[in-house]
C-alpha positions as CSV (number, residue, x, y, z in Angstrom):
1,M,68.7,89.5,98.3
2,K,71.9,91.2,99.5
3,A,75.5,90.9,98.4
4,K,78.8,91.8,99.9
5,R,81.7,93.6,98.1
6,N,85.1,94.2,99.5
7,I,86.4,97.7,98.9
8,Q,89.5,99.7,99.6
9,L,89.0,103.2,101.1
10,V,91.9,105.5,101.5
11,N,93.7,103.5,104.3
12,V,91.1,100.9,105.2
13,R,89.8,97.8,103.6
14,T,86.2,97.1,104.4
15,S,83.1,95.3,103.2
16,V,79.8,96.9,102.0
17,V,76.6,94.9,102.0
18,L,73.8,96.2,99.6
19,E,70.9,94.8,97.8
20,T,71.8,93.2,94.5
21,A,69.6,95.7,92.6
22,I,71.7,98.5,94.2
23,W,74.9,96.8,93.2
24,D,73.6,96.4,89.7
25,A,72.8,100.1,89.6
26,V,76.3,100.9,90.9
27,G,77.8,98.7,88.2
28,E,75.9,100.6,85.5
29,I,77.1,103.9,87.0
30,L,80.7,102.7,87.0
31,L,80.4,101.7,83.3
32,R,78.7,104.9,82.3
33,E,81.2,107.1,84.2
34,N,84.3,105.0,83.5
35,L,85.0,104.6,87.3
36,D,86.2,101.7,89.4
37,L,84.4,100.5,92.5
38,N,87.1,101.6,94.9
39,G,87.3,105.1,93.4
40,F,83.5,105.4,93.5
41,C,83.3,104.4,97.1
42,Q,86.2,106.7,98.1
43,M,84.3,109.7,96.5
44,V,81.1,108.7,98.3
45,D,83.0,108.2,101.6
46,K,84.6,111.7,101.4
47,R,81.3,113.4,101.0
48,R,78.8,111.3,102.9
49,R,77.9,114.0,105.5
50,G,77.1,111.8,108.5
51,F,75.4,108.9,106.6
52,N,76.9,105.5,106.9
53,L,78.6,104.4,103.7
54,T,75.9,101.9,102.6
55,S,73.2,104.6,103.0
56,A,75.3,107.1,101.2
57,I,75.8,104.8,98.3
58,R,72.0,104.2,98.1
59,V,71.4,108.0,98.1
60,V,74.0,108.6,95.3
61,V,72.4,105.9,93.2
62,V,68.9,107.5,93.6
63,I,70.2,111.0,92.9
64,Y,72.2,109.8,89.9
65,Y,69.2,108.1,88.3
66,R,66.8,110.9,89.2
67,T,69.2,113.4,87.5
68,L,69.5,111.1,84.5
69,A,65.7,110.8,84.2
70,H,65.3,114.6,84.6
71,E,67.8,115.2,81.8
72,Q,66.1,112.7,79.5
73,Q,62.7,114.2,80.3
74,Q,63.9,117.7,79.5
75,F,65.5,116.5,76.2
76,S,62.5,114.6,75.0
77,G,59.6,116.4,76.8
78,A,58.3,113.0,77.9
79,T,58.8,110.7,80.8
80,P,61.8,108.4,79.9
81,S,61.4,104.6,79.7
82,L,64.0,102.2,81.2
83,K,65.4,101.7,77.8
84,Q,66.0,105.4,77.3
85,L,67.6,105.6,80.8
86,N,70.1,102.9,79.8
87,A,71.0,104.6,76.5
88,P,74.5,106.2,76.5
89,D,74.5,109.9,76.4
90,P,78.1,111.1,75.7
91,E,77.3,114.8,76.3
92,C,75.9,114.3,79.8
93,R,78.3,111.5,80.8
94,Q,80.6,113.5,83.0
95,S,78.3,116.2,84.3
96,R,75.7,113.8,85.7
97,F,78.0,112.0,88.2
98,Y,80.3,114.8,89.0
99,L,77.4,117.1,89.8
100,L,76.7,114.9,92.8
101,F,80.1,115.8,94.2
């Protein structure tokens, strides 16, 4: 199922339609990184390198969670579970998202 969100880019108001699972993942990233949706979308928009915005958001979500999983695996030496992926990690909080940009 897909859902639409209205966002404000620098000088443009637009809508983004994504799968609800992607919106859920974006919401978790926003909470973990203390960001708002408009700010997140503006950062993605500035650096999307030819992708359309919805595709760029999907790519950022995948990279974010792959980076998180890699960090957790290095820390524990094992493949992380979903529960471990959702656990807050204050030391990695800023580096994980901002490394994408």
